[in-house]
VOPA-145282 format. One line per field, with one value per residue: residue number from 1; y, x, z of N, C-alpha, C, O in turn. Coordinates in steps of 0.1 Angstrom, whole numbers. Layout:
num: c(NUM, ...)
n.north: c(Y, ...)
n.east: c(X, ...)
n.up: c(Z, ...)
ca.north: c(Y, ...)
ca.east: c(X, ...)
ca.up: c(Z, ...)
c.north: c(Y, ...)
c.east: c(X, ...)
c.up: c(Z, ...)
o.north: c(Y, ...)
o.east: c(X, ...)
o.up: c(Z, ...)
This chain:
num: c(1, 2, 3, 4, 5, 6, 7, 8, 9, 10, 11, 12, 13, 14, 15, 16, 17, 18, 19, 20, 21, 22, 23, 24, 25, 26, 27, 28, 29, 30, 31, 32, 33, 34, 35, 36, 37, 38, 39, 40, 41, 42, 43, 44, 45, 46, 47, 48, 49, 50, 51, 52, 53, 54, 55, 56, 57, 58, 59, 60, 61, 62, 63, 64, 65, 66, 67, 68, 69, 70, 71, 72, 73, 74, 75, 76, 77, 78, 79, 80, 81, 82, 83, 84, 85, 86, 87, 88, 89, 90, 91, 92, 93, 94, 95, 96, 97, 98, 99, 100, 101, 102, 103, 104, 105, 106, 107, 108, 109, 110, 111, 112, 113, 114, 115, 116, 117, 118, 119, 120, 121, 122, 123, 124, 125, 126, 127, 128, 129, 130, 131, 132, 133, 134, 135, 136, 137, 138, 139, 140, 141, 142, 143, 144, 145, 146, 147, 148, 149, 150, 151, 152, 153, 154, 155, 156, 157, 158, 159, 160, 161, 162, 163, 164, 165, 166, 167, 168, 169, 170, 171, 172, 173, 174, 175, 176, 177, 178, 179, 180, 181, 182, 183, 184, 185, 186, 187, 188, 189, 190, 191, 192, 193, 194, 195, 196, 197, 198, 199, 200, 201, 202, 203, 204, 205, 206, 207, 208, 209, 210, 211, 212, 213, 214, 215, 216, 217, 218, 219, 220, 221, 222, 223, 224, 225, 226, 227, 228, 229, 230, 231, 232, 233, 234, 235, 236, 237, 238, 239, 240, 241, 242, 243, 244, 245, 246, 247, 248, 249, 250, 251, 252, 253, 254, 255, 256, 257, 258, 259, 260, 261, 262, 263, 264, 265, 266, 267, 268, 269, 270, 271, 272, 273, 274, 275, 276, 277, 278, 279, 280, 281, 282, 283, 284, 285, 286, 287, 288, 289, 290, 291, 292, 293, 294, 295, 296, 297, 298, 299, 300, 301, 302, 303, 304, 305, 306, 307, 308, 309, 310, 311, 312, 313, 314, 315, 316, 317, 318, 319)
n.north: c(22, 49, 47, 37, 57, 76, 66, 66, 93, 101, 88, 101, 127, 124, 118, 141, 158, 148, 154, 182, 192, 177, 167, 191, 203, 185, 187, 214, 214, 198, 213, 236, 225, 219, 244, 257, 243, 252, 279, 279, 272, 294, 314, 307, 311, 338, 348, 342, 357, 382, 383, 383, 406, 424, 420, 430, 456, 464, 463, 483, 504, 508, 519, 541, 554, 564, 580, 609, 620, 614, 628, 654, 656, 652, 674, 695, 690, 694, 721, 731, 724, 739, 764, 764, 756, 771, 774, 780, 784, 789, 795, 796, 794, 796, 803, 801, 797, 773, 741, 720, 733, 747, 725, 711, 731, 735, 709, 707, 727, 717, 692, 700, 718, 747, 780, 804, 813, 819, 829, 831, 847, 844, 847, 854, 875, 902, 904, 879, 872, 870, 848, 828, 827, 818, 792, 780, 780, 801, 829, 855, 878, 891, 911, 921, 953, 948, 926, 902, 888, 871, 869, 847, 840, 826, 829, 829, 841, 873, 898, 925, 948, 963, 974, 978, 968, 965, 942, 931, 924, 937, 926, 924, 899, 883, 858, 844, 841, 845, 865, 884, 898, 897, 893, 890, 877, 884, 884, 904, 893, 902, 914, 942, 949, 937, 952, 973, 960, 949, 973, 981, 961, 965, 990, 982, 964, 982, 994, 979, 954, 933, 899, 884, 872, 865, 854, 836, 838, 844, 846, 842, 827, 819, 808, 789, 762, 759, 755, 734, 723, 742, 776, 793, 809, 843, 862, 887, 892, 873, 882, 906, 896, 881, 901, 916, 897, 895, 922, 927, 909, 882, 847, 815, 787, 762, 732, 707, 681, 683, 696, 715, 740, 747, 739, 735, 719, 708, 723, 731, 748, 766, 787, 796, 804, 807, 831, 842, 865, 875, 880, 864, 838, 837, 838, 819, 789, 764, 759, 750, 743, 731, 717, 710, 684, 690, 698, 706, 730, 746, 753, 744, 741, 759, 749, 762, 757, 767, 764, 777, 782, 788, 772, 761, 741, 722, 721, 726, 738, 727, 718)
n.east: c(-1407, -1405, -1389, -1366, -1360, -1355, -1332, -1315, -1313, -1302, -1277, -1267, -1267, -1248, -1226, -1224, -1219, -1195, -1180, -1183, -1176, -1160, -1139, -1128, -1121, -1102, -1084, -1077, -1067, -1045, -1030, -1027, -1012, -988, -981, -976, -954, -936, -937, -928, -901, -893, -898, -881, -857, -859, -860, -835, -819, -830, -822, -794, -790, -800, -782, -759, -767, -770, -744, -733, -749, -739, -715, -723, -738, -719, -706, -713, -703, -676, -670, -675, -655, -632, -634, -632, -606, -591, -596, -584, -557, -552, -554, -534, -511, -490, -480, -454, -440, -410, -394, -369, -377, -368, -382, -415, -431, -433, -450, -442, -431, -453, -470, -454, -451, -478, -485, -468, -479, -504, -498, -484, -501, -500, -501, -490, -472, -441, -426, -396, -377, -396, -395, -412, -436, -451, -478, -489, -494, -519, -532, -514, -517, -543, -540, -524, -541, -546, -560, -551, -525, -492, -467, -434, -416, -394, -402, -392, -399, -426, -457, -481, -512, -538, -573, -575, -553, -540, -522, -501, -484, -455, -430, -416, -390, -362, -347, -359, -389, -409, -433, -464, -479, -508, -528, -555, -547, -521, -494, -469, -439, -423, -396, -389, -365, -345, -315, -289, -264, -238, -213, -212, -237, -253, -249, -267, -291, -284, -283, -310, -322, -311, -323, -350, -349, -344, -368, -381, -396, -410, -419, -400, -390, -367, -363, -352, -335, -303, -280, -254, -231, -226, -203, -174, -180, -204, -202, -194, -170, -158, -144, -125, -145, -157, -143, -148, -174, -188, -183, -197, -223, -225, -222, -245, -264, -256, -259, -286, -295, -302, -310, -299, -317, -312, -320, -339, -331, -313, -279, -272, -286, -286, -273, -250, -236, -205, -206, -218, -240, -252, -274, -299, -320, -335, -339, -343, -355, -349, -374, -391, -382, -388, -416, -426, -421, -420, -407, -399, -376, -373, -355, -366, -368, -349, -362, -372, -359, -328, -326, -335, -367, -378, -394, -413, -425, -447, -457, -483, -483, -486, -475, -445, -421, -394, -362, -371, -361, -341, -308)
n.up: c(-334, -331, -310, -322, -340, -322, -310, -333, -338, -315, -317, -340, -331, -311, -327, -342, -320, -312, -335, -339, -314, -295, -311, -323, -299, -290, -311, -308, -283, -287, -306, -291, -271, -284, -292, -268, -259, -278, -273, -247, -251, -266, -247, -226, -239, -244, -218, -209, -226, -219, -192, -195, -209, -190, -169, -182, -186, -159, -150, -167, -157, -132, -137, -152, -133, -117, -134, -138, -114, -117, -140, -132, -112, -128, -145, -126, -117, -140, -144, -121, -125, -148, -137, -119, -134, -157, -190, -214, -246, -262, -292, -316, -346, -372, -395, -402, -423, -438, -442, -426, -404, -393, -386, -367, -347, -340, -331, -308, -292, -287, -274, -251, -240, -244, -233, -240, -268, -282, -310, -327, -352, -375, -403, -423, -440, -421, -427, -427, -402, -390, -403, -396, -368, -368, -379, -360, -339, -320, -304, -301, -310, -317, -333, -332, -337, -354, -367, -359, -336, -326, -309, -296, -280, -259, -250, -222, -212, -204, -220, -219, -239, -230, -238, -270, -287, -311, -305, -283, -265, -241, -217, -199, -180, -172, -156, -143, -111, -116, -121, -138, -152, -184, -207, -240, -262, -291, -298, -313, -337, -333, -310, -305, -314, -295, -273, -271, -265, -239, -224, -226, -211, -186, -180, -178, -157, -137, -132, -113, -118, -105, -102, -127, -159, -184, -218, -247, -278, -273, -287, -277, -255, -220, -209, -217, -216, -227, -254, -281, -301, -330, -330, -304, -280, -279, -254, -243, -252, -238, -212, -212, -214, -190, -172, -176, -166, -139, -130, -134, -116, -122, -126, -137, -137, -145, -165, -182, -205, -237, -236, -254, -274, -300, -332, -358, -384, -372, -349, -317, -295, -266, -271, -266, -239, -206, -180, -146, -121, -87, -74, -89, -83, -56, -56, -75, -69, -81, -109, -142, -168, -200, -226, -256, -283, -312, -341, -375, -373, -366, -340, -306, -292, -263, -234, -210, -178, -153, -120, -103, -73, -38, -20, -6, -21, -14, -31, -57, -79, -105, -111)
ca.north: c(30, 61, 44, 35, 70, 84, 61, 70, 107, 102, 85, 112, 139, 121, 119, 156, 164, 145, 160, 196, 197, 169, 167, 204, 205, 177, 193, 227, 211, 193, 224, 245, 219, 221, 259, 260, 238, 261, 292, 277, 273, 308, 321, 304, 318, 353, 351, 341, 369, 393, 384, 386, 421, 431, 420, 439, 470, 467, 467, 496, 514, 512, 529, 553, 561, 571, 589, 623, 624, 613, 639, 666, 655, 654, 688, 704, 687, 700, 736, 734, 723, 750, 776, 763, 754, 780, 769, 788, 778, 799, 788, 802, 784, 798, 803, 794, 797, 760, 733, 712, 741, 749, 713, 709, 741, 732, 697, 710, 735, 708, 682, 706, 727, 760, 792, 815, 808, 829, 825, 840, 846, 837, 848, 856, 888, 904, 903, 866, 870, 866, 834, 819, 826, 809, 778, 775, 779, 811, 840, 868, 878, 904, 910, 933, 963, 943, 914, 890, 882, 870, 863, 841, 835, 823, 839, 829, 849, 887, 903, 939, 951, 974, 980, 971, 972, 957, 929, 926, 928, 936, 924, 921, 887, 879, 847, 841, 847, 845, 879, 885, 905, 889, 899, 880, 882, 879, 893, 906, 883, 907, 919, 956, 950, 933, 962, 981, 951, 949, 985, 981, 952, 972, 1000, 976, 959, 993, 998, 970, 948, 922, 886, 888, 863, 868, 842, 837, 835, 855, 845, 843, 817, 825, 802, 780, 748, 758, 754, 722, 725, 756, 784, 798, 819, 857, 864, 900, 891, 865, 891, 915, 889, 878, 914, 919, 888, 899, 935, 926, 899, 871, 834, 804, 777, 749, 727, 693, 679, 684, 707, 725, 743, 751, 732, 736, 711, 702, 733, 730, 759, 769, 801, 799, 801, 814, 836, 846, 873, 870, 880, 852, 826, 838, 836, 807, 780, 753, 764, 740, 747, 719, 718, 699, 679, 699, 694, 717, 742, 743, 757, 736, 749, 760, 747, 768, 753, 773, 760, 789, 777, 794, 761, 759, 727, 722, 715, 727, 742, 716, 723)
ca.east: c(-1402, -1401, -1378, -1354, -1357, -1349, -1319, -1308, -1311, -1292, -1263, -1263, -1263, -1235, -1215, -1222, -1213, -1180, -1174, -1183, -1172, -1149, -1127, -1122, -1114, -1090, -1074, -1073, -1058, -1032, -1023, -1023, -1001, -976, -977, -971, -940, -928, -936, -919, -887, -890, -898, -869, -846, -861, -857, -820, -815, -833, -813, -781, -790, -802, -769, -750, -772, -767, -730, -731, -756, -731, -705, -730, -742, -707, -700, -714, -694, -663, -669, -674, -642, -621, -635, -626, -592, -586, -596, -574, -544, -551, -552, -521, -500, -489, -470, -450, -431, -402, -387, -364, -382, -361, -391, -427, -440, -435, -460, -436, -429, -466, -475, -446, -455, -492, -485, -462, -488, -515, -493, -480, -511, -493, -509, -483, -462, -432, -419, -385, -373, -406, -390, -423, -442, -460, -491, -493, -495, -533, -534, -506, -524, -555, -535, -519, -552, -545, -569, -545, -511, -484, -454, -426, -413, -385, -408, -384, -405, -441, -463, -495, -517, -552, -582, -573, -541, -540, -509, -500, -471, -449, -419, -413, -377, -358, -342, -366, -403, -413, -447, -470, -487, -517, -537, -561, -539, -507, -490, -455, -433, -414, -389, -386, -353, -338, -303, -280, -253, -225, -211, -216, -251, -260, -248, -280, -300, -281, -287, -325, -326, -307, -333, -362, -347, -344, -382, -386, -407, -416, -415, -396, -382, -363, -360, -352, -322, -293, -269, -241, -230, -221, -190, -168, -185, -217, -199, -187, -165, -157, -133, -126, -155, -153, -144, -155, -189, -193, -183, -209, -235, -225, -224, -260, -271, -253, -264, -301, -298, -309, -305, -302, -322, -310, -329, -339, -329, -299, -272, -270, -299, -284, -262, -248, -223, -198, -206, -230, -239, -264, -277, -313, -321, -344, -333, -353, -350, -352, -388, -397, -379, -395, -430, -430, -411, -419, -405, -391, -373, -370, -350, -373, -361, -347, -368, -377, -351, -315, -327, -344, -377, -377, -407, -413, -437, -447, -468, -487, -487, -480, -469, -431, -416, -379, -355, -380, -353, -332, -296)
ca.up: c(-344, -325, -302, -331, -345, -311, -309, -344, -336, -304, -323, -349, -322, -305, -337, -344, -308, -313, -347, -338, -301, -289, -320, -323, -286, -290, -320, -302, -271, -293, -312, -280, -263, -292, -291, -254, -258, -286, -266, -235, -256, -269, -235, -219, -246, -242, -204, -208, -233, -211, -180, -200, -212, -178, -162, -189, -183, -145, -149, -173, -149, -121, -143, -156, -121, -112, -145, -136, -104, -122, -149, -124, -106, -138, -149, -116, -116, -151, -141, -110, -131, -157, -130, -113, -143, -168, -199, -225, -255, -269, -302, -328, -356, -384, -406, -399, -435, -443, -436, -415, -392, -387, -380, -355, -337, -335, -323, -295, -284, -283, -265, -239, -235, -243, -232, -247, -278, -287, -322, -330, -366, -384, -416, -433, -439, -410, -432, -425, -387, -386, -408, -388, -355, -370, -381, -347, -329, -310, -307, -300, -316, -318, -340, -328, -347, -363, -373, -355, -324, -327, -297, -297, -268, -260, -243, -207, -208, -207, -222, -223, -244, -223, -246, -282, -293, -322, -300, -271, -263, -226, -216, -186, -182, -161, -159, -131, -100, -120, -127, -139, -163, -192, -218, -250, -268, -302, -298, -325, -338, -330, -297, -305, -316, -283, -262, -270, -258, -225, -219, -225, -200, -174, -177, -174, -144, -127, -129, -102, -124, -97, -108, -141, -166, -198, -225, -261, -285, -269, -297, -270, -244, -208, -206, -227, -216, -234, -268, -284, -315, -335, -325, -290, -279, -276, -239, -240, -254, -227, -200, -214, -211, -176, -165, -176, -157, -126, -127, -133, -106, -129, -123, -146, -128, -151, -175, -186, -219, -243, -231, -264, -280, -314, -338, -373, -387, -360, -338, -308, -285, -259, -274, -261, -224, -198, -168, -137, -111, -73, -71, -95, -76, -43, -57, -82, -64, -90, -123, -149, -182, -208, -240, -264, -294, -323, -355, -383, -371, -359, -326, -298, -284, -248, -227, -196, -170, -140, -111, -96, -60, -27, -11, -9, -22, -14, -43, -69, -90, -108, -117)
c.north: c(44, 59, 43, 49, 78, 79, 66, 85, 109, 99, 96, 125, 137, 123, 134, 163, 161, 153, 175, 201, 190, 170, 180, 207, 197, 183, 206, 224, 206, 204, 234, 239, 221, 235, 262, 255, 248, 274, 291, 279, 287, 317, 319, 311, 333, 357, 351, 354, 382, 395, 388, 401, 429, 432, 430, 454, 474, 471, 481, 507, 518, 522, 542, 561, 569, 581, 604, 628, 624, 625, 652, 667, 659, 669, 698, 702, 695, 715, 740, 734, 734, 763, 776, 763, 764, 776, 778, 781, 789, 791, 797, 792, 785, 797, 794, 793, 783, 752, 725, 720, 744, 737, 710, 718, 738, 719, 699, 717, 726, 698, 688, 716, 741, 771, 804, 809, 820, 824, 835, 836, 838, 837, 849, 870, 890, 903, 889, 862, 864, 851, 824, 817, 816, 795, 772, 774, 789, 823, 854, 867, 891, 901, 923, 942, 958, 930, 901, 882, 882, 863, 858, 837, 833, 832, 839, 837, 864, 892, 917, 942, 964, 982, 972, 976, 962, 943, 924, 932, 926, 935, 922, 910, 885, 868, 842, 848, 848, 858, 879, 895, 895, 897, 888, 885, 875, 888, 893, 896, 888, 913, 933, 957, 946, 943, 970, 972, 950, 961, 986, 972, 958, 982, 993, 970, 970, 998, 989, 963, 937, 909, 888, 876, 868, 856, 844, 832, 847, 856, 847, 832, 824, 820, 792, 766, 747, 758, 741, 723, 740, 763, 787, 809, 833, 860, 877, 899, 883, 874, 901, 908, 886, 890, 918, 910, 892, 912, 934, 915, 888, 858, 824, 792, 763, 744, 712, 692, 681, 697, 719, 728, 747, 743, 735, 730, 705, 712, 732, 741, 760, 784, 805, 795, 810, 818, 842, 855, 868, 869, 868, 840, 826, 834, 823, 797, 768, 757, 754, 746, 734, 722, 706, 695, 689, 693, 706, 730, 738, 747, 747, 745, 748, 759, 752, 764, 759, 768, 772, 785, 785, 785, 759, 744, 727, 716, 716, 730, 732, 722, 712)
c.east: c(-1397, -1389, -1365, -1350, -1350, -1334, -1310, -1304, -1301, -1278, -1258, -1259, -1250, -1224, -1213, -1216, -1198, -1173, -1172, -1177, -1160, -1137, -1121, -1115, -1101, -1079, -1069, -1064, -1045, -1023, -1018, -1011, -988, -971, -971, -957, -931, -926, -928, -904, -884, -889, -886, -857, -847, -857, -842, -814, -817, -824, -799, -780, -792, -789, -759, -754, -769, -753, -727, -738, -747, -720, -711, -734, -731, -701, -702, -705, -680, -660, -667, -660, -631, -622, -629, -611, -585, -585, -586, -560, -542, -548, -538, -509, -501, -477, -467, -440, -424, -393, -383, -366, -375, -370, -403, -437, -442, -445, -455, -435, -443, -471, -467, -450, -469, -492, -479, -472, -500, -510, -490, -490, -506, -503, -503, -472, -454, -424, -408, -380, -384, -403, -401, -428, -451, -475, -497, -495, -509, -536, -526, -512, -536, -551, -530, -530, -552, -554, -563, -530, -505, -471, -446, -422, -403, -390, -399, -389, -420, -446, -477, -499, -532, -560, -580, -562, -543, -526, -509, -486, -466, -439, -417, -401, -373, -354, -350, -380, -406, -428, -451, -480, -496, -526, -542, -553, -524, -504, -475, -451, -424, -408, -385, -376, -350, -326, -296, -269, -239, -225, -216, -231, -259, -259, -260, -290, -297, -285, -303, -329, -322, -318, -346, -361, -348, -358, -388, -398, -415, -411, -412, -387, -379, -359, -360, -338, -313, -281, -255, -242, -224, -207, -186, -174, -199, -215, -191, -183, -164, -145, -135, -136, -150, -154, -150, -170, -195, -193, -194, -222, -236, -227, -238, -267, -268, -259, -279, -305, -307, -302, -308, -305, -319, -321, -329, -337, -314, -292, -270, -284, -298, -272, -262, -235, -218, -198, -219, -228, -253, -267, -290, -314, -332, -337, -344, -347, -353, -366, -395, -394, -385, -410, -434, -419, -409, -419, -395, -388, -368, -366, -357, -364, -360, -351, -373, -370, -338, -315, -337, -355, -375, -391, -406, -426, -436, -459, -471, -492, -480, -473, -454, -428, -401, -373, -363, -372, -342, -320, -289)
c.up: c(-339, -316, -310, -336, -334, -309, -320, -342, -325, -309, -331, -341, -315, -314, -340, -332, -308, -324, -344, -324, -296, -298, -321, -310, -285, -299, -314, -291, -276, -298, -301, -272, -271, -291, -278, -253, -266, -278, -253, -239, -259, -257, -227, -226, -244, -228, -203, -215, -225, -199, -184, -202, -199, -170, -168, -186, -169, -143, -155, -164, -137, -125, -146, -144, -115, -122, -142, -125, -109, -132, -142, -117, -116, -143, -139, -115, -128, -149, -131, -116, -140, -149, -124, -123, -155, -177, -210, -233, -263, -279, -313, -339, -369, -396, -403, -411, -441, -435, -424, -402, -385, -380, -367, -344, -331, -327, -309, -286, -279, -273, -251, -233, -233, -242, -239, -256, -283, -298, -326, -345, -374, -399, -427, -430, -427, -414, -429, -410, -384, -391, -400, -374, -357, -372, -369, -336, -318, -315, -308, -305, -316, -325, -336, -340, -358, -371, -370, -343, -326, -314, -301, -284, -269, -251, -228, -202, -212, -208, -226, -227, -237, -231, -258, -289, -304, -317, -288, -270, -248, -225, -202, -189, -170, -165, -146, -120, -103, -126, -127, -151, -171, -203, -228, -260, -281, -304, -311, -325, -335, -316, -296, -306, -303, -272, -260, -262, -243, -218, -216, -213, -187, -170, -173, -160, -133, -124, -118, -108, -116, -103, -123, -147, -180, -205, -240, -266, -282, -279, -290, -259, -232, -204, -217, -228, -223, -250, -270, -299, -319, -328, -310, -289, -275, -261, -236, -242, -243, -214, -201, -209, -196, -167, -164, -166, -143, -121, -125, -122, -111, -125, -134, -137, -134, -160, -175, -201, -224, -238, -241, -271, -295, -319, -353, -376, -375, -348, -331, -298, -278, -261, -269, -247, -218, -185, -159, -126, -97, -69, -77, -87, -62, -45, -64, -80, -74, -104, -130, -163, -188, -222, -248, -276, -305, -336, -362, -381, -365, -345, -319, -292, -269, -242, -213, -189, -156, -132, -102, -82, -49, -17, -15, -10, -23, -27, -55, -81, -93, -116, -125)
o.north: c(49, 68, 47, 52, 86, 87, 70, 89, 118, 106, 100, 131, 146, 128, 139, 172, 170, 158, 181, 213, 196, 173, 181, 213, 203, 184, 209, 231, 209, 205, 238, 246, 224, 238, 270, 262, 252, 280, 301, 285, 292, 326, 329, 317, 340, 368, 360, 360, 391, 406, 395, 408, 439, 442, 437, 462, 485, 480, 489, 518, 529, 531, 553, 574, 580, 589, 611, 639, 633, 631, 660, 678, 666, 675, 707, 712, 700, 722, 750, 743, 740, 771, 786, 769, 765, 773, 784, 773, 797, 782, 804, 783, 776, 790, 782, 790, 781, 754, 723, 715, 743, 738, 706, 714, 739, 719, 694, 715, 728, 696, 682, 722, 747, 772, 812, 802, 830, 814, 847, 825, 827, 828, 844, 876, 880, 902, 887, 851, 855, 843, 813, 806, 808, 786, 760, 767, 787, 826, 863, 856, 901, 891, 934, 938, 962, 925, 892, 871, 893, 853, 865, 830, 838, 841, 850, 840, 867, 891, 921, 939, 974, 994, 959, 987, 952, 933, 912, 944, 915, 944, 918, 911, 885, 868, 836, 861, 852, 862, 876, 899, 887, 906, 879, 896, 863, 899, 884, 890, 881, 916, 937, 966, 951, 942, 974, 978, 951, 961, 991, 975, 956, 983, 999, 971, 967, 1005, 991, 965, 932, 909, 892, 871, 876, 847, 853, 825, 857, 865, 852, 829, 835, 826, 788, 760, 736, 761, 738, 724, 749, 757, 785, 819, 833, 860, 877, 905, 886, 873, 903, 914, 888, 889, 922, 915, 891, 913, 941, 913, 884, 858, 824, 787, 753, 752, 706, 701, 681, 707, 730, 718, 749, 741, 737, 734, 697, 710, 732, 742, 755, 792, 817, 784, 819, 810, 847, 853, 857, 860, 862, 832, 815, 829, 816, 796, 763, 759, 751, 751, 726, 730, 695, 701, 697, 685, 715, 740, 727, 746, 743, 756, 738, 767, 747, 767, 757, 768, 776, 784, 788, 789, 757, 737, 733, 707, 707, 727, 728, 730, 713)
o.east: c(-1387, -1380, -1354, -1338, -1340, -1325, -1299, -1293, -1292, -1269, -1247, -1249, -1242, -1213, -1201, -1208, -1190, -1162, -1162, -1174, -1150, -1126, -1108, -1104, -1091, -1067, -1057, -1053, -1034, -1011, -1007, -1002, -977, -959, -962, -948, -920, -915, -921, -896, -873, -881, -880, -848, -837, -851, -836, -805, -809, -820, -792, -770, -785, -785, -752, -745, -765, -750, -720, -732, -747, -717, -706, -734, -733, -693, -692, -699, -672, -649, -658, -654, -622, -611, -621, -604, -575, -575, -579, -552, -531, -540, -531, -499, -511, -466, -477, -432, -430, -386, -390, -359, -375, -367, -403, -448, -452, -448, -461, -437, -443, -476, -473, -451, -471, -499, -484, -473, -504, -517, -493, -487, -506, -513, -510, -463, -460, -416, -411, -380, -381, -407, -399, -426, -458, -484, -509, -496, -510, -541, -530, -512, -539, -557, -532, -527, -557, -556, -568, -524, -512, -465, -452, -424, -403, -383, -400, -385, -426, -440, -484, -492, -539, -555, -583, -560, -548, -518, -517, -476, -472, -439, -417, -400, -380, -357, -347, -383, -405, -435, -443, -488, -490, -532, -535, -553, -516, -511, -468, -460, -418, -414, -378, -377, -352, -327, -297, -266, -230, -235, -223, -237, -270, -266, -264, -298, -306, -290, -307, -339, -329, -322, -353, -370, -352, -359, -400, -409, -425, -400, -421, -378, -387, -352, -366, -331, -314, -274, -246, -253, -217, -200, -195, -174, -203, -224, -182, -192, -167, -136, -146, -135, -139, -166, -158, -177, -206, -202, -200, -230, -247, -233, -243, -276, -278, -265, -285, -317, -317, -291, -319, -296, -323, -330, -320, -341, -305, -299, -268, -291, -308, -262, -272, -224, -225, -191, -230, -218, -263, -263, -293, -309, -337, -330, -354, -336, -360, -371, -405, -404, -388, -416, -443, -409, -398, -429, -385, -397, -360, -373, -353, -354, -370, -344, -378, -374, -337, -305, -347, -351, -370, -400, -398, -437, -426, -470, -463, -504, -468, -467, -451, -431, -396, -379, -362, -375, -335, -321, -279)
o.up: c(-342, -315, -306, -337, -337, -307, -318, -345, -325, -305, -331, -344, -314, -311, -340, -334, -305, -322, -347, -323, -293, -293, -320, -310, -280, -295, -315, -289, -271, -296, -301, -268, -265, -290, -277, -247, -261, -278, -249, -232, -255, -256, -222, -219, -241, -225, -196, -209, -223, -195, -176, -198, -198, -164, -161, -183, -166, -136, -149, -163, -133, -118, -143, -144, -110, -118, -144, -126, -105, -132, -146, -117, -113, -146, -143, -114, -126, -152, -133, -114, -141, -154, -124, -120, -162, -172, -216, -228, -269, -275, -319, -341, -378, -406, -402, -410, -448, -424, -414, -391, -373, -368, -357, -333, -319, -317, -299, -274, -268, -263, -241, -223, -222, -250, -245, -251, -287, -297, -327, -349, -380, -406, -438, -420, -423, -405, -429, -407, -376, -383, -398, -369, -348, -366, -366, -326, -307, -326, -314, -304, -314, -323, -337, -351, -369, -379, -378, -341, -326, -309, -309, -276, -278, -244, -222, -190, -223, -199, -235, -220, -238, -232, -257, -294, -306, -323, -284, -275, -243, -231, -193, -198, -159, -177, -138, -119, -95, -136, -117, -158, -165, -208, -224, -265, -283, -310, -319, -315, -334, -310, -286, -300, -301, -262, -249, -254, -235, -206, -206, -206, -177, -159, -164, -152, -122, -114, -115, -103, -121, -108, -131, -140, -186, -199, -245, -260, -288, -278, -296, -254, -233, -196, -225, -238, -226, -257, -262, -308, -311, -322, -305, -297, -269, -256, -226, -234, -238, -206, -190, -202, -190, -157, -154, -159, -135, -110, -116, -121, -105, -122, -139, -129, -127, -163, -170, -208, -215, -235, -237, -274, -302, -312, -359, -372, -368, -339, -336, -292, -283, -252, -267, -242, -225, -179, -165, -122, -96, -63, -71, -84, -57, -35, -60, -87, -76, -110, -125, -169, -183, -229, -246, -279, -308, -342, -355, -387, -359, -338, -325, -287, -264, -245, -205, -194, -149, -137, -94, -80, -51, -7, -27, -1, -33, -33, -64, -92, -84, -125, -131)
């Protein structure tokens, strides 16, 4: 009996052992096995995703690693170009009060990185000079005594007004190592009216201004080839103009763009130009003048680009 009870207890213990130990272990091992398969799949996917991301990051890291060096190089290059290149825009806008004129002038200043903007014939009150400078993005401004010539420039340029006359403003310009004198013109429409202007330019040239350029709307051509259509040009008026150019020892270095800067109907003329003296040509070898497209005005804007370099480059002036 004891032996049977012992056997019975042994079987029960064995069953209980199987129920409470072996079966849970089997179930645990089965569940664990299934989980491991699932986790292996998830792990393989995560490894692939991780490797893909890491490869992408590594490629980006190579670029990012070189980014500070590239940024420093580009910043230095930009500063060098800004120091070397000086740009000015001279435009008889025939009214800057309209939205189209403001937008056109602002876009040109942005595209060409203009340091000095000369607006001729703004045709609005001098009281609007400040708001116009703000709209165009310039910090400094000046309007001459006749309110026909407006100047706008940014902080990197230093401009001193030397003379303020009805038809011309004489200024001194300095920017880093760039120093020169300039005269901005809005000439009278009659021959007699321009005689005063020629006299004022004679007087300024006699002061030995150093590198000097004059530019703007002269309202006169230098020869008959600069007019297309209309009547025969006034020979005496052209002689007066050419005499001033010769006496002041000024030079027309040529230009890029359309040959005529003004048009009305069937009449085309080159009324706007830039002239340079000998000192300018000796110091600023790389100087370019471009006649930009004529929009929002019957006059074409003049883009003046000067490279401030002491290195001589042959054939820099284009005729």
